[in-house]
C-alpha positions as CSV (number, residue, x, y, z in Angstrom):
1,X,0.0,0.0,0.0
2,X,1.7,3.3,-1.1
3,X,2.0,6.1,1.4
4,X,0.1,9.0,-0.1
5,X,1.2,11.6,2.4
6,X,4.9,12.6,2.2
7,X,6.7,12.6,5.6
8,X,9.0,15.5,6.2
9,X,12.7,14.9,6.0
10,X,14.6,14.0,9.1
11,X,17.9,15.6,9.7
12,X,19.9,13.0,11.7
13,X,23.5,12.7,12.7
14,X,25.7,10.4,10.7
15,X,25.6,7.8,13.5
16,X,21.8,7.8,13.6
17,X,21.7,7.5,9.8
18,X,24.1,4.5,9.9
19,X,22.0,2.9,12.7
20,X,18.9,3.0,10.6
21,X,20.7,1.6,7.6
22,X,22.1,-1.2,9.8
23,X,18.6,-1.9,11.2
24,X,17.1,-2.3,7.7
25,X,19.9,-4.7,6.8
26,X,19.3,-6.6,10.0
27,X,15.6,-7.2,9.2
28,X,16.3,-7.5,5.5
29,X,13.8,-4.9,4.5
30,X,14.8,-1.6,2.9
31,X,12.2,1.1,3.2
32,X,11.1,3.1,0.2
33,X,10.4,6.1,2.3
34,X,13.0,5.9,5.1
35,X,11.4,8.9,6.9
36,X,8.5,6.6,7.8
37,X,10.9,4.2,9.5
38,X,12.6,7.0,11.4
39,X,9.2,8.4,12.5
40,X,8.3,5.0,13.9
41,X,11.3,5.3,16.2
42,X,10.8,8.9,17.2
43,X,9.5,9.5,20.7
44,X,7.5,12.7,21.5
45,X,10.3,13.8,23.9
46,X,12.7,14.0,21.0
47,X,10.3,16.1,19.0
48,X,9.8,18.5,22.0
49,X,13.5,19.1,22.1
50,X,13.8,19.8,18.4
51,X,10.9,22.1,17.8
52,X,12.7,24.1,15.1
53,X,13.3,21.0,13.0
54,X,10.7,19.1,11.0
55,X,10.3,16.0,13.2
56,X,7.1,14.0,13.8
57,X,6.7,11.5,16.7
58,X,5.4,8.0,16.3
59,X,2.0,8.2,18.0
60,X,-0.1,8.2,14.8
61,X,1.9,5.3,13.4
62,X,1.4,3.5,16.8
63,X,-2.3,3.8,16.4
64,X,-2.2,2.3,12.9
65,X,0.2,-0.4,13.8
66,X,-2.0,-1.6,16.7
67,X,-4.8,-2.2,14.2
68,X,-2.5,-3.9,11.6
69,X,-1.2,-6.2,14.4
70,X,-4.7,-7.1,15.5
71,X,-5.7,-8.0,11.9
72,X,-2.6,-10.0,11.0
73,X,-2.5,-11.9,14.2
74,X,-6.3,-12.6,14.1
75,X,-5.9,-13.9,10.5
76,X,-3.1,-16.2,11.5
77,X,-4.9,-17.6,14.5
78,X,-8.1,-18.0,12.5
79,X,-6.3,-20.1,9.9
80,X,-4.2,-22.1,12.3
81,X,-6.7,-23.1,14.9
82,X,-9.7,-24.3,12.9
83,X,-11.6,-25.7,15.9
84,X,-10.9,-22.9,18.5
85,X,-13.8,-20.9,19.8
86,X,-14.2,-17.2,19.3
87,X,-13.6,-16.6,23.0
88,X,-10.4,-18.6,23.0
89,X,-9.1,-17.0,19.8
90,X,-9.7,-13.6,21.5
91,X,-7.8,-14.5,24.6
92,X,-4.9,-15.9,22.6
93,X,-4.7,-12.8,20.4
94,X,-4.8,-10.6,23.5
95,X,-1.8,-12.5,25.0
96,X,0.2,-12.0,21.7
97,X,-0.4,-8.3,21.2
98,X,-0.3,-7.3,24.9
99,X,2.5,-5.0,26.1
100,X,4.8,-7.6,27.7
101,X,4.8,-9.6,24.5
102,X,5.4,-6.6,22.3
103,X,8.3,-5.6,24.5
104,X,9.9,-9.1,24.1
105,X,9.5,-8.8,20.3
106,X,11.1,-5.4,20.4
107,X,14.0,-6.4,22.6
108,X,14.8,-9.5,20.5
109,X,15.3,-7.1,17.5
110,X,17.2,-4.6,19.7
111,X,14.7,-1.8,19.0
112,X,15.8,0.1,22.0
113,X,19.1,1.2,20.5
114,X,17.4,2.9,17.6
115,X,14.8,5.0,19.4
116,X,15.2,8.8,19.1
117,X,14.7,10.2,22.6
118,X,14.8,13.5,24.3
119,X,17.7,14.1,26.8
120,X,15.4,13.8,29.9
121,X,13.8,10.6,28.7
122,X,17.2,9.1,27.9
123,X,18.5,9.9,31.4
124,X,15.5,8.3,33.1
125,X,15.8,5.0,31.3
126,X,13.3,5.6,28.5
127,X,15.2,3.3,26.1
128,X,14.3,0.3,28.2
129,X,10.9,1.4,29.4
130,X,8.3,-1.3,28.5
131,X,5.5,0.9,27.4
132,X,7.8,2.9,25.2
133,X,9.2,-0.2,23.5
134,X,5.8,-1.7,23.0
135,X,4.6,1.6,21.4
136,X,7.7,1.6,19.1
137,X,7.0,-1.9,17.9
138,X,3.4,-1.0,17.0
139,X,4.6,2.2,15.3
140,X,7.2,0.1,13.3
141,X,4.4,-2.2,12.1
142,X,2.3,0.8,11.1
143,X,5.3,2.2,9.2
144,X,6.0,-1.1,7.5
145,X,2.4,-1.4,6.4
146,X,2.3,2.0,4.9
147,X,5.7,1.6,3.1
148,X,5.6,-2.0,2.0
149,X,2.0,-3.3,2.3
150,X,0.2,-6.0,4.3
151,X,2.0,-9.0,2.8
152,X,5.5,-7.7,3.9
153,X,4.1,-7.2,7.4
154,X,2.9,-10.8,7.4
155,X,6.3,-11.9,6.1
156,X,8.0,-10.0,9.0
157,X,5.6,-11.5,11.6
158,X,6.2,-14.9,10.1
159,X,9.8,-14.6,11.0
160,X,9.7,-12.9,14.3
161,X,6.3,-13.5,16.0
162,X,4.3,-16.4,14.5
163,X,7.1,-19.0,15.3
164,X,6.6,-18.2,19.0
165,X,2.9,-19.1,18.7
166,X,3.9,-22.4,17.0
167,X,6.3,-23.1,19.8
168,X,3.6,-22.8,22.4
169,X,4.8,-19.5,24.0
170,X,1.2,-18.4,24.6
171,X,-0.5,-21.8,25.4
172,X,-0.9,-20.8,29.1
173,X,-3.8,-18.5,28.2
174,X,-5.8,-21.3,26.5
175,X,-8.2,-23.7,28.2
176,X,-7.1,-27.4,28.4
177,X,-8.9,-28.5,25.2
178,X,-7.3,-25.7,23.2
179,X,-3.9,-26.4,24.7
180,X,-4.3,-30.1,23.8
181,X,-5.3,-29.2,20.2
182,X,-2.3,-26.8,20.0
183,X,0.1,-29.4,21.3
184,X,-1.1,-32.1,18.9
185,X,-1.1,-29.7,15.9
186,X,2.4,-28.5,16.8
187,X,3.8,-32.1,16.8
188,X,1.6,-33.2,13.9
189,X,0.7,-36.4,15.8
190,X,-2.9,-36.9,14.5
191,X,-6.5,-36.0,15.3
192,X,-8.4,-35.6,18.6
193,X,-11.8,-36.9,19.3
194,X,-14.0,-36.6,22.5
195,X,-16.6,-39.1,23.5
196,X,-19.1,-39.1,26.4
197,X,-18.7,-42.4,28.3
198,X,-21.4,-42.0,30.9
199,X,-24.2,-39.7,32.2
200,X,-25.4,-40.3,35.7
201,X,-27.3,-38.8,38.5
202,X,-30.7,-36.9,38.6
203,X,-31.4,-34.1,36.2
204,X,-30.6,-31.4,38.7
205,X,-27.3,-32.9,39.6
206,X,-26.0,-34.7,36.5
207,X,-22.4,-36.0,36.2
208,X,-20.8,-36.6,32.8
209,X,-17.7,-38.8,32.1
210,X,-15.8,-38.0,29.0
211,X,-12.7,-39.5,27.3
212,X,-10.4,-37.9,24.7
213,X,-8.8,-40.0,22.0
214,X,-5.8,-39.4,19.8
215,X,-5.9,-41.5,16.6
216,X,-8.4,-43.8,18.3
217,X,-6.3,-44.3,21.5
218,X,-7.6,-43.1,24.8
219,X,-5.4,-40.4,26.3
220,X,-7.4,-39.1,29.2
221,X,-10.7,-39.5,31.1
222,X,-12.5,-36.8,33.0
223,X,-15.7,-36.1,34.8
224,X,-17.8,-32.9,35.4
225,X,-21.2,-31.4,35.9
226,X,-21.4,-30.7,32.1
227,X,-20.1,-32.3,29.0
228,X,-17.8,-29.3,28.5
229,X,-16.4,-29.6,32.0
230,X,-15.8,-33.4,31.6
231,X,-14.0,-32.8,28.3
232,X,-11.8,-30.1,29.9
233,X,-10.8,-32.5,32.6
234,X,-10.1,-35.3,30.1
235,X,-8.0,-32.9,28.0
236,X,-6.0,-31.9,31.2
237,X,-5.2,-35.6,31.9
238,X,-4.2,-36.1,28.3
239,X,-1.9,-33.1,28.4
240,X,-0.2,-34.4,31.5
241,X,0.3,-37.8,29.9
242,X,1.7,-36.4,26.6
243,X,4.1,-34.1,28.4
244,X,5.3,-37.0,30.6
245,X,5.8,-39.2,27.6
246,X,7.8,-36.5,25.7
247,X,10.1,-36.0,28.7
């Protein structure tokens, strides 16, 4: 998607210019409009100290990047977890795009060293401040989208974010059924099936017993006051068994 609005030129030091060239080589993406990239890393404190120069901070790009991240992560999860409920997809996406996760992504790519900060912000540790790093990561995604288009954003996330999802870094936010589904998909070990073994007790106090099977083999059995609860307990038992086996 082309960027229709021209960003004003940034007058950087030679060291700062070299840093941004180095960064683009590091991520293997060369911006068509490098001013967009620089704006993504420009904190408002830097702009406040350079009022006579044509700098723009990264807040608008942060707004855009937040939306682009939500879309691209949502699409990835939607296509990866075909049986996951809307509620679980929402919880998983929230864990991926929350501030602590964005800070980890930014730190792994050493975003902190490239941020343009005002002197006061620099002296008070702004370069490592979590909220600031998370904002820069979102702003970078917004800049990348404007300069290179959605597919390049997806390519970037496929290298630096999506593999963490595949490795189970966010499994802790899923319920046991979703965790089991993710675990099995990650290892490509087959298909999962749930069966109700038993229903007992009066209507006002029913108890269900469920089992979960992997490729026809029983992995776990659980009971509960509803079919859903029984399946969750069966999935929990199956997860424990699978993890013990893998160890």
